[in-house]
FIKOLZA-1660 file (N, C-alpha, C; in steps of 0.1 Angstrom, whole numbers, plus 5000, padded with zeros to 4 digits):
% residues 217
   i   px   py   pz ch aa at
   1 3373 5149 9755  A  M  N
   1 3382 5138 9748  A  M CA
   1 3395 5143 9749  A  M  C
   2 3405 5137 9752  A  D  N
   2 3420 5141 9754  A  D CA
   2 3426 5141 9740  A  D  C
   3 3436 5150 9739  A  F  N
   3 3443 5152 9726  A  F CA
   3 3453 5140 9726  A  F  C
   4 3454 5133 9713  A  E  N
   4 3461 5121 9712  A  E CA
   4 3474 5126 9702  A  E  C
   5 3485 5128 9707  A  W  N
   5 3496 5132 9698  A  W CA
   5 3498 5121 9685  A  W  C
   6 3496 5109 9690  A  S  N
   6 3499 5097 9681  A  S CA
   6 3489 5096 9671  A  S  C
   7 3476 5099 9673  A  L  N
   7 3464 5100 9665  A  L CA
   7 3467 5111 9656  A  L  C
   8 3469 5123 9661  A  F  N
   8 3471 5134 9653  A  F CA
   8 3483 5131 9641  A  F  C
   9 3494 5127 9647  A  V  N
   9 3504 5124 9636  A  V CA
   9 3502 5115 9627  A  V  C
  10 3493 5102 9630  A  E  N
  10 3489 5091 9621  A  E CA
  10 3479 5098 9612  A  E  C
  11 3471 5108 9616  A  S  N
  11 3462 5112 9609  A  S CA
  11 3467 5122 9597  A  S  C
  12 3478 5129 9598  A  L  N
  12 3484 5138 9588  A  L CA
  12 3483 5134 9573  A  L  C
  13 3488 5122 9572  A  P  N
  13 3488 5117 9559  A  P CA
  13 3474 5118 9551  A  P  C
  14 3463 5113 9558  A  A  N
  14 3452 5114 9553  A  A CA
  14 3444 5127 9550  A  A  C
  15 3449 5135 9561  A  L  N
  15 3444 5148 9560  A  L CA
  15 3451 5154 9549  A  L  C
  16 3466 5151 9547  A  A  N
  16 3472 5159 9535  A  A CA
  16 3464 5155 9521  A  A  C
  17 3461 5143 9520  A  R  N
  17 3452 5140 9507  A  R CA
  17 3440 5147 9506  A  R  C
  18 3433 5150 9517  A  G  N
  18 3421 5156 9517  A  G CA
  18 3425 5172 9514  A  G  C
  19 3436 5177 9521  A  A  N
  19 3439 5190 9518  A  A CA
  19 3443 5194 9503  A  A  C
  20 3450 5182 9497  A  A  N
  20 3451 5186 9482  A  A CA
  20 3439 5186 9474  A  A  C
  21 3428 5177 9478  A  T  N
  21 3415 5179 9470  A  T CA
  21 3409 5193 9472  A  T  C
  22 3410 5197 9485  A  T  N
  22 3404 5210 9489  A  T CA
  22 3412 5221 9480  A  T  C
  23 3426 5218 9480  A  A  N
  23 3433 5230 9472  A  A CA
  23 3431 5229 9457  A  A  C
  24 3429 5219 9453  A  E  N
  24 3425 5217 9438  A  E CA
  24 3412 5224 9436  A  E  C
  25 3401 5220 9444  A  L  N
  25 3388 5227 9441  A  L CA
  25 3388 5242 9444  A  L  C
  26 3397 5246 9453  A  A  N
  26 3396 5260 9454  A  A CA
  26 3404 5267 9444  A  A  C
  27 3414 5263 9438  A  F  N
  27 3421 5267 9428  A  F CA
  27 3413 5270 9415  A  F  C
  28 3407 5258 9411  A  V  N
  28 3398 5259 9399  A  V CA
  28 3386 5267 9400  A  V  C
  29 3381 5268 9412  A  S  N
  29 3369 5276 9414  A  S CA
  29 3372 5291 9416  A  S  C
  30 3384 5294 9422  A  I  N
  30 3388 5308 9422  A  I CA
  30 3390 5314 9406  A  I  C
  31 3397 5306 9400  A  C  N
  31 3400 5310 9384  A  C CA
  31 3388 5309 9376  A  C  C
  32 3377 5302 9380  A  G  N
  32 3364 5301 9373  A  G CA
  32 3356 5313 9378  A  G  C
  33 3356 5317 9391  A  G  N
  33 3350 5328 9396  A  G CA
  33 3357 5342 9392  A  G  C
  34 3369 5341 9389  A  L  N
  34 3375 5353 9384  A  L CA
  34 3371 5356 9370  A  L  C
  35 3371 5346 9362  A  V  N
  35 3366 5349 9347  A  V CA
  35 3353 5351 9346  A  V  C
  36 3342 5347 9353  A  L  N
  36 3330 5349 9354  A  L CA
  36 3328 5362 9360  A  L  C
  37 3333 5366 9370  A  G  N
  37 3333 5379 9376  A  G CA
  37 3338 5391 9367  A  G  C
  38 3349 5389 9360  A  L  N
  38 3354 5398 9351  A  L CA
  38 3343 5401 9340  A  L  C
  39 3336 5391 9335  A  M  N
  39 3327 5390 9324  A  M CA
  39 3315 5398 9329  A  M  C
  40 3311 5393 9342  A  G  N
  40 3299 5400 9349  A  G CA
  40 3299 5413 9351  A  G  C
  41 3313 5418 9356  A  G  N
  41 3315 5432 9359  A  G CA
  41 3314 5440 9347  A  G  C
  42 3319 5436 9336  A  L  N
  42 3321 5442 9323  A  L CA
  42 3304 5445 9320  A  L  C
  43 3298 5432 9319  A  A  N
  43 3283 5434 9316  A  A CA
  43 3276 5444 9324  A  A  C
  44 3279 5446 9335  A  R  N
  44 3271 5456 9346  A  R CA
  44 3273 5470 9342  A  R  C
  45 3285 5473 9334  A  V  N
  45 3289 5487 9332  A  V CA
  45 3289 5488 9316  A  V  C
  46 3283 5479 9309  A  S  N
  46 3284 5481 9295  A  S CA
  46 3273 5488 9289  A  S  C
  47 3264 5494 9297  A  G  N
  47 3255 5503 9290  A  G CA
  47 3245 5496 9282  A  G  C
  48 3246 5483 9280  A  I  N
  48 3234 5475 9272  A  I CA
  48 3226 5470 9282  A  I  C
  49 3213 5476 9282  A  V  N
  49 3202 5473 9291  A  V CA
  49 3200 5457 9294  A  V  C
  50 3198 5450 9284  A  A  N
  50 3196 5437 9284  A  A CA
  50 3207 5431 9292  A  A  C
  51 3220 5431 9288  A  L  N
  51 3231 5425 9292  A  L CA
  51 3232 5430 9308  A  L  C
  52 3232 5442 9311  A  N  N
  52 3232 5446 9325  A  N CA
  52 3220 5439 9334  A  N  C
  53 3208 5439 9329  A  A  N
  53 3197 5432 9336  A  A CA
  53 3199 5416 9338  A  A  C
  54 3205 5411 9327  A  F  N
  54 3208 5395 9331  A  F CA
  54 3218 5392 9340  A  F  C
  55 3228 5401 9339  A  A  N
  55 3242 5399 9349  A  A CA
  55 3234 5404 9363  A  A  C
  56 3226 5414 9365  A  L  N
  56 3222 5417 9378  A  L CA
  56 3212 5405 9383  A  L  C
  57 3205 5401 9374  A  A  N
  57 3195 5392 9378  A  A CA
  57 3203 5378 9383  A  A  C
  58 3213 5373 9375  A  C  N
  58 3222 5362 9379  A  C CA
  58 3230 5365 9394  A  C  C
  59 3235 5375 9395  A  V  N
  59 3241 5382 9408  A  V CA
  59 3232 5380 9418  A  V  C
  60 3221 5386 9417  A  T  N
  60 3210 5386 9427  A  T CA
  60 3205 5371 9433  A  T  C
  61 3204 5363 9422  A  L  N
  61 3200 5350 9425  A  L CA
  61 3212 5343 9432  A  L  C
  62 3224 5343 9428  A  L  N
  62 3233 5335 9435  A  L CA
  62 3239 5341 9447  A  L  C
  63 3238 5353 9449  A  R  N
  63 3239 5361 9462  A  R CA
  63 3230 5357 9472  A  R  C
  64 3218 5356 9467  A  G  N
  64 3206 5354 9477  A  G CA
  64 3205 5341 9481  A  G  C
  65 3208 5330 9474  A  V  N
  65 3208 5315 9479  A  V CA
  65 3220 5311 9483  A  V  C
  66 3219 5305 9496  A  P  N
  66 3231 5298 9503  A  P CA
  66 3238 5289 9492  A  P  C
  67 3252 5290 9494  A  L  N
  67 3261 5282 9487  A  L CA
  67 3256 5269 9488  A  L  C
  68 3255 5264 9500  A  L  N
  68 3252 5249 9502  A  L CA
  68 3238 5243 9494  A  L  C
  69 3228 5253 9494  A  V  N
  69 3215 5251 9487  A  V CA
  69 3219 5251 9473  A  V  C
  70 3227 5259 9467  A  T  N
  70 3231 5259 9453  A  T CA
  70 3237 5245 9450  A  T  C
  71 3247 5241 9459  A  M  N
  71 3253 5229 9456  A  M CA
  71 3244 5216 9456  A  M  C
  72 3235 5217 9467  A  L  N
  72 3226 5204 9467  A  L CA
  72 3216 5205 9456  A  L  C
  73 3212 5217 9450  A  F  N
  73 3203 5218 9439  A  F CA
  73 3211 5211 9428  A  F  C
  74 3223 5216 9425  A  F  N
  74 3229 5210 9414  A  F CA
  74 3232 5195 9414  A  F  C
  75 3233 5190 9427  A  Y  N
  75 3237 5177 9430  A  Y CA
  75 3225 5168 9431  A  Y  C
  76 3215 5172 9435  A  Y  N
  76 3202 5162 9436  A  Y CA
  76 3192 5167 9426  A  Y  C
  77 3192 5180 9420  A  G  N
  77 3181 5185 9416  A  G CA
  77 3183 5182 9398  A  G  C
  78 3195 5185 9395  A  L  N
  78 3198 5183 9381  A  L CA
  78 3197 5170 9375  A  L  C
  79 3201 5159 9381  A  P  N
  79 3198 5147 9378  A  P CA
  79 3184 5144 9374  A  P  C
  80 3174 5148 9381  A  S  N
  80 3159 5147 9379  A  S CA
  80 3156 5154 9364  A  S  C
  81 3163 5163 9362  A  L  N
  81 3162 5169 9348  A  L CA
  81 3169 5163 9335  A  L  C
  82 3176 5151 9341  A  G  N
  82 3183 5145 9330  A  G CA
  82 3198 5148 9331  A  G  C
  83 3203 5156 9338  A  L  N
  83 3217 5161 9337  A  L CA
  83 3224 5157 9350  A  L  C
  84 3232 5145 9346  A  L  N
  84 3238 5139 9357  A  L CA
  84 3253 5144 9359  A  L  C
  85 3260 5150 9367  A  L  N
  85 3271 5155 9369  A  L CA
  85 3280 5150 9381  A  L  C
  86 3293 5148 9377  A  E  N
  86 3301 5143 9389  A  E CA
  86 3301 5152 9400  A  E  C
  87 3302 5147 9413  A  A  N
  87 3303 5156 9425  A  A CA
  87 3314 5166 9425  A  A  C
  88 3326 5163 9419  A  K  N
  88 3335 5173 9417  A  K CA
  88 3331 5183 9408  A  K  C
  89 3324 5181 9398  A  T  N
  89 3320 5192 9388  A  T CA
  89 3310 5199 9394  A  T  C
  90 3300 5192 9400  A  V  N
  90 3291 5201 9408  A  V CA
  90 3295 5211 9418  A  V  C
  91 3305 5207 9426  A  A  N
  91 3313 5215 9437  A  A CA
  91 3318 5227 9428  A  A  C
  92 3328 5223 9418  A  I  N
  92 3333 5235 9411  A  I CA
  92 3323 5245 9406  A  I  C
  93 3312 5239 9399  A  L  N
  93 3303 5246 9393  A  L CA
  93 3296 5257 9404  A  L  C
  94 3293 5252 9416  A  A  N
  94 3285 5258 9426  A  A CA
  94 3295 5269 9432  A  A  C
  95 3307 5266 9433  A  L  N
  95 3317 5275 9441  A  L CA
  95 3320 5286 9430  A  L  C
  96 3320 5282 9418  A  S  N
  96 3327 5292 9408  A  S CA
  96 3316 5301 9405  A  S  C
  97 3303 5298 9403  A  L  N
  97 3291 5306 9402  A  L CA
  97 3291 5316 9413  A  L  C
  98 3290 5311 9425  A  T  N
  98 3288 5321 9436  A  T CA
  98 3297 5330 9439  A  T  C
  99 3310 5324 9437  A  N  N
  99 3322 5333 9438  A  N CA
  99 3322 5344 9426  A  N  C
 100 3319 5341 9416  A  G  N
 100 3318 5349 9404  A  G CA
 100 3307 5360 9405  A  G  C
 101 3296 5357 9413  A  A  N
 101 3287 5368 9416  A  A CA
 101 3292 5378 9424  A  A  C
 102 3300 5375 9434  A  Y  N
 102 3307 5384 9442  A  Y CA
 102 3317 5391 9436  A  Y  C
 103 3325 5384 9427  A  V  N
 103 3336 5393 9420  A  V CA
 103 3328 5401 9412  A  V  C
 104 3317 5398 9404  A  T  N
 104 3311 5408 9395  A  T CA
 104 3309 5420 9401  A  T  C
 105 3302 5421 9413  A  E  N
 105 3301 5433 9420  A  E CA
 105 3313 5442 9425  A  E  C
 106 3323 5432 9428  A  I  N
 106 3336 5439 9432  A  I CA
 106 3342 5446 9419  A  I  C
 107 3343 5439 9407  A  V  N
 107 3347 5446 9394  A  V CA
 107 3338 5457 9391  A  V  C
 108 3325 5455 9392  A  R  N
 108 3318 5466 9388  A  R CA
 108 3319 5480 9395  A  R  C
 109 3322 5478 9411  A  A  N
 109 3324 5488 9419  A  A CA
 109 3338 5494 9415  A  A  C
 110 3348 5488 9412  A  G  N
 110 3361 5491 9409  A  G CA
 110 3362 5500 9395  A  G  C
 111 3354 5494 9386  A  I  N
 111 3353 5503 9372  A  I CA
 111 3346 5515 9376  A  I  C
 112 3336 5516 9382  A  Q  N
 112 3330 5527 9385  A  Q CA
 112 3336 5537 9394  A  Q  C
 113 3346 5535 9401  A  S  N
 113 3354 5542 9409  A  S CA
 113 3364 5549 9402  A  S  C
 114 3365 5547 9389  A  I  N
 114 3374 5554 9381  A  I CA
 114 3369 5566 9377  A  I  C
 115 3375 5577 9377  A  D  N
 115 3368 5590 9369  A  D CA
 115 3362 5588 9355  A  D  C
 116 3351 5589 9354  A  R  N
 116 3344 5589 9341  A  R CA
 116 3350 5597 9329  A  R  C
 117 3356 5607 9334  A  G  N
 117 3363 5616 9324  A  G CA
 117 3373 5609 9316  A  G  C
 118 3380 5599 9323  A  Q  N
 118 3390 5591 9315  A  Q CA
 118 3384 5584 9302  A  Q  C
 119 3374 5578 9307  A  M  N
 119 3366 5571 9295  A  M CA
 119 3362 5580 9283  A  M  C
 120 3356 5593 9288  A  R  N
 120 3351 5603 9277  A  R CA
 120 3362 5608 9270  A  R  C
 121 3376 5611 9276  A  A  N
 121 3387 5616 9270  A  A CA
 121 3392 5605 9259  A  A  C
 122 3393 5592 9264  A  A  N
 122 3396 5582 9255  A  A CA
 122 3386 5579 9242  A  A  C
 123 3374 5580 9245  A  R  N
 123 3367 5580 9235  A  R CA
 123 3367 5594 9224  A  R  C
 124 3370 5603 9229  A  S  N
 124 3371 5616 9221  A  S CA
 124 3384 5614 9214  A  S  C
 125 3394 5606 9216  A  L  N
 125 3406 5602 9210  A  L CA
 125 3404 5593 9199  A  L  C
 126 3392 5588 9198  A  G  N
 126 3388 5577 9188  A  G CA
 126 3389 5563 9193  A  G  C
 127 3391 5560 9205  A  M  N
 127 3391 5547 9210  A  M CA
 127 3377 5542 9210  A  M  C
 128 3376 5530 9208  A  G  N
 128 3360 5523 9211  A  G CA
 128 3359 5520 9225  A  G  C
 129 3346 5517 9229  A  W  N
 129 3346 5513 9245  A  W CA
 129 3354 5502 9249  A  W  C
 130 3354 5491 9241  A  A  N
 130 3361 5480 9245  A  A CA
 130 3377 5483 9245  A  A  C
 131 3382 5490 9237  A  L  N
 131 3396 5494 9237  A  L CA
 131 3397 5503 9249  A  L  C
 132 3390 5514 9250  A  A  N
 132 3393 5523 9261  A  A CA
 132 3392 5514 9276  A  A  C
 133 3381 5507 9277  A  M  N
 133 3382 5499 9289  A  M CA
 133 3394 5492 9291  A  M  C
 134 3397 5484 9280  A  R  N
 134 3409 5475 9282  A  R CA
 134 3423 5481 9285  A  R  C
 135 3426 5496 9279  A  R  N
 135 3438 5499 9280  A  R CA
 135 3439 5512 9292  A  R  C
 136 3427 5519 9293  A  I  N
 136 3428 5529 9304  A  I CA
 136 3419 5525 9316  A  I  C
 137 3408 5520 9316  A  V  N
 137 3400 5521 9329  A  V CA
 137 3403 5505 9336  A  V  C
 138 3403 5495 9329  A  L  N
 138 3405 5481 9337  A  L CA
 138 3420 5480 9344  A  L  C
 139 3431 5486 9336  A  P  N
 139 3443 5484 9343  A  P CA
 139 3442 5491 9359  A  P  C
 140 3436 5504 9359  A  Q  N
 140 3435 5510 9371  A  Q CA
 140 3424 5504 9382  A  Q  C
 141 3413 5501 9375  A  A  N
 141 3405 5494 9383  A  A CA
 141 3409 5480 9390  A  A  C
 142 3416 5472 9383  A  L  N
 142 3421 5460 9388  A  L CA
 142 3429 5460 9400  A  L  C
 143 3438 5471 9400  A  R  N
 143 3447 5475 9411  A  R CA
 143 3438 5476 9423  A  R  C
 144 3428 5484 9422  A  R  N
 144 3418 5487 9433  A  R CA
 144 3411 5475 9438  A  R  C
 145 3408 5465 9430  A  V  N
 145 3399 5454 9434  A  V CA
 145 3406 5442 9436  A  V  C
 146 3419 5441 9434  A  L  N
 146 3426 5428 9438  A  L CA
 146 3425 5425 9453  A  L  C
 147 3427 5435 9461  A  P  N
 147 3426 5431 9477  A  P CA
 147 3412 5424 9480  A  P  C
 148 3401 5430 9476  A  P  N
 148 3387 5425 9481  A  P CA
 148 3387 5411 9471  A  P  C
 149 3391 5411 9459  A  I  N
 149 3390 5399 9452  A  I CA
 149 3399 5387 9462  A  I  C
 150 3410 5392 9467  A  G  N
 150 3417 5382 9473  A  G CA
 150 3410 5378 9486  A  G  C
 151 3403 5386 9492  A  N  N
 151 3394 5383 9504  A  N CA
 151 3384 5371 9503  A  N  C
 152 3378 5374 9489  A  E  N
 152 3368 5366 9484  A  E CA
 152 3374 5351 9482  A  E  C
 153 3387 5351 9477  A  A  N
 153 3391 5339 9474  A  A CA
 153 3394 5332 9487  A  A  C
 154 3398 5338 9499  A  I  N
 154 3399 5333 9511  A  I CA
 154 3388 5326 9517  A  I  C
 155 3374 5333 9514  A  T  N
 155 3364 5329 9519  A  T CA
 155 3357 5317 9510  A  T  C
 156 3364 5317 9498  A  L  N
 156 3360 5306 9489  A  L CA
 156 3367 5294 9493  A  L  C
 157 3380 5295 9498  A  L  N
 157 3388 5283 9502  A  L CA
 157 3382 5278 9513  A  L  C
 158 3378 5285 9524  A  K  N
 158 3370 5281 9535  A  K CA
 158 3357 5274 9532  A  K  C
 159 3350 5279 9522  A  N  N
 159 3336 5273 9520  A  N CA
 159 3338 5261 9513  A  N  C
 160 3349 5257 9507  A  T  N
 160 3350 5244 9502  A  T CA
 160 3349 5232 9512  A  T  C
 161 3347 5237 9524  A  A  N
 161 3343 5225 9535  A  A CA
 161 3330 5220 9531  A  A  C
 162 3322 5228 9525  A  L  N
 162 3308 5224 9524  A  L CA
 162 3307 5212 9512  A  L  C
 163 3316 5209 9506  A  V  N
 163 3316 5198 9495  A  V CA
 163 3317 5186 9502  A  V  C
 164 3320 5185 9514  A  S  N
 164 3320 5170 9522  A  S CA
 164 3304 5165 9522  A  S  C
 165 3295 5174 9520  A  V  N
 165 3280 5169 9521  A  V CA
 165 3276 5162 9508  A  V  C
 166 3284 5164 9498  A  I  N
 166 3282 5156 9487  A  I CA
 166 3293 5145 9483  A  I  C
 167 3299 5140 9495  A  A  N
 167 3307 5129 9493  A  A CA
 167 3321 5128 9488  A  A  C
 168 3325 5142 9487  A  I  N
 168 3338 5145 9481  A  I CA
 168 3347 5146 9491  A  I  C
 169 3360 5136 9489  A  P  N
 169 3369 5134 9500  A  P CA
 169 3378 5144 9502  A  P  C
 170 3373 5155 9507  A  D  N
 170 3381 5168 9511  A  D CA
 170 3387 5167 9522  A  D  C
 171 3393 5179 9529  A  L  N
 171 3400 5178 9541  A  L CA
 171 3389 5177 9552  A  L  C
 172 3377 5183 9552  A  L  N
 172 3369 5180 9562  A  L CA
 172 3363 5167 9563  A  L  C
 173 3361 5161 9551  A  R  N
 173 3356 5149 9552  A  R CA
 173 3367 5138 9555  A  R  C
 174 3378 5140 9553  A  A  N
 174 3390 5132 9559  A  A CA
 174 3390 5133 9573  A  A  C
 175 3389 5146 9581  A  G  N
 175 3387 5146 9594  A  G CA
 175 3375 5138 9600  A  G  C
 176 3365 5140 9593  A  T  N
 176 3353 5133 9597  A  T CA
 176 3353 5118 9597  A  T  C
 177 3360 5112 9587  A  D  N
 177 3362 5098 9587  A  D CA
 177 3371 5094 9598  A  D  C
 178 3382 5100 9600  A  I  N
 178 3390 5095 9610  A  I CA
 178 3383 5096 9625  A  I  C
 179 3377 5108 9625  A  M  N
 179 3368 5109 9637  A  M CA
 179 3361 5098 9641  A  M  C
 180 3352 5092 9629  A  T  N
 180 3344 5080 9630  A  T CA
 180 3352 5070 9632  A  T  C
 181 3363 5066 9628  A  W  N
 181 3370 5054 9628  A  W CA
 181 3377 5053 9640  A  W  C
 182 3382 5064 9648  A  Q  N
 182 3389 5063 9660  A  Q CA
 182 3383 5069 9671  A  Q  C
 183 3369 5071 9669  A  A  N
 183 3360 5077 9681  A  A CA
 183 3368 5088 9689  A  A  C
 184 3374 5098 9681  A  N  N
 184 3381 5109 9688  A  N CA
 184 3379 5121 9681  A  N  C
 185 3373 5132 9686  A  T  N
 185 3371 5141 9679  A  T CA
 185 3382 5153 9677  A  T  C
 186 3388 5153 9690  A  F  N
 186 3398 5164 9692  A  F CA
 186 3411 5165 9683  A  F  C
 187 3417 5153 9682  A  S  N
 187 3429 5151 9675  A  S CA
 187 3429 5153 9659  A  S  C
 188 3419 5146 9653  A  P  N
 188 3417 5148 9639  A  P CA
 188 3413 5161 9634  A  P  C
 189 3404 5168 9643  A  F  N
 189 3400 5182 9639  A  F CA
 189 3409 5191 9642  A  F  C
 190 3418 5189 9652  A  A  N
 190 3429 5200 9653  A  A CA
 190 3440 5198 9642  A  A  C
 191 3441 5187 9635  A  G  N
 191 3448 5185 9622  A  G CA
 191 3441 5192 9610  A  G  C
 192 3428 5192 9611  A  V  N
 192 3420 5197 9600  A  V CA
 192 3422 5214 9600  A  V  C
 193 3419 5218 9613  A  A  N
 193 3421 5233 9615  A  A CA
 193 3436 5236 9612  A  A  C
 194 3445 5229 9614  A  L  N
 194 3459 5232 9613  A  L CA
 194 3462 5234 9596  A  L  C
 195 3456 5226 9589  A  M  N
 195 3458 5222 9574  A  M CA
 195 3449 5234 9569  A  M  C
 196 3437 5240 9572  A  Y  N
 196 3432 5250 9569  A  Y CA
 196 3440 5262 9569  A  Y  C
 197 3444 5265 9581  A  L  N
 197 3452 5275 9586  A  L CA
 197 3465 5276 9576  A  L  C
 198 3471 5265 9574  A  M  N
 198 3484 5266 9565  A  M CA
 198 3479 5270 9551  A  M  C
 199 3469 5268 9546  A  M  N
 199 3463 5271 9531  A  M CA
 199 3459 5285 9533  A  M  C
 200 3454 5289 9542  A  T  N
 200 3448 5304 9544  A  T CA
 200 3458 5313 9546  A  T  C
 201 3467 5312 9554  A  L  N
 201 3478 5321 9559  A  L CA
 201 3484 5328 9547  A  L  C
 202 3491 5320 9537  A  P  N
 202 3495 5326 9526  A  P CA
 202 3486 5337 9518  A  P  C
 203 3473 5332 9517  A  L  N
 203 3465 5342 9510  A  L CA
 203 3462 5354 9517  A  L  C
 204 3461 5354 9530  A  V  N
 204 3459 5364 9539  A  V CA
 204 3473 5373 9538  A  V  C
 205 3485 5366 9539  A  W  N
 205 3497 5376 9538  A  W CA
 205 3497 5383 9523  A  W  C
 206 3493 5376 9514  A  L  N
 206 3492 5381 9499  A  L CA
 206 3484 5392 9499  A  L  C
 207 3472 5391 9504  A  V  N
 207 3460 5402 9505  A  V CA
 207 3466 5415 9513  A  V  C
 208 3472 5412 9524  A  A  N
 208 3479 5424 9532  A  A CA
 208 3488 5431 9525  A  A  C
 209 3497 5422 9516  A  R  N
 209 3507 5430 9510  A  R CA
 209 3501 5439 9499  A  R  C
 210 3490 5433 9491  A  L  N
 210 3483 5440 9481  A  L CA
 210 3477 5453 9487  A  L  C
 211 3471 5452 9498  A  E  N
 211 3464 5464 9504  A  E CA
 211 3474 5474 9507  A  E  C
 212 3484 5471 9511  A  S  N
 212 3496 5481 9516  A  S CA
 212 3503 5487 9505  A  S  C
 213 3504 5479 9494  A  R  N
 213 3512 5481 9483  A  R CA
 213 3504 5492 9473  A  R  C
 214 3491 5487 9471  A  W  N
 214 3483 5494 9461  A  W CA
 214 3470 5503 9468  A  W  C
 215 3473 5506 9480  A  R  N
 215 3463 5513 9489  A  R CA
 215 3461 5525 9481  A  R  C
 216 3446 5527 9481  A  V  N
 216 3440 5540 9473  A  V CA
 216 3439 5552 9481  A  V  C
 217 3447 5562 9479  A  A  N
 217 3445 5574 9486  A  A CA
 217 3432 5578 9486  A  A  C
% end
């Protein structure tokens, strides 16, 4: 199929609307994943056996099941249990939970990379575990984990393409619709690829800057 410049240009407004939906889903899910990941990471190093076991079980489950399966389970399985959610809610829930599972392990590793003597020293000065974690350990750990968390954000942005299977008019769905209407595959999907590249490149640049600025010797 030949590339058609006219179709490519005509497709851009529809693709831009789809890209806006993709960006919205990615932003909300990245924020949700960060919150869940921070909570999960703290739970993993809390020293409370039950809390650690619960967080580990959730991480294992969410990392072990493909994101698409999780999304389809929420979309088709939950209604049979009497819980009906909108497609966007399902997408954000699945993306946030899966991203949160990976961020949990990144945060856990970052916290455990800090010399334990710092926590012991803070406790010996009368700080509680929570205060020592917030003032001493977390600021150092977060500097170390921001680059890998940024990489997870890039992965999540690209994974939003999966939401097209539950009828969300995202960027990929917009390209698929144009392909169906115009019987041309190359032109609309060239636009889809360009839009994804325009969204991911700033994140790639930001992660590279963080890695170069906060590289741990």
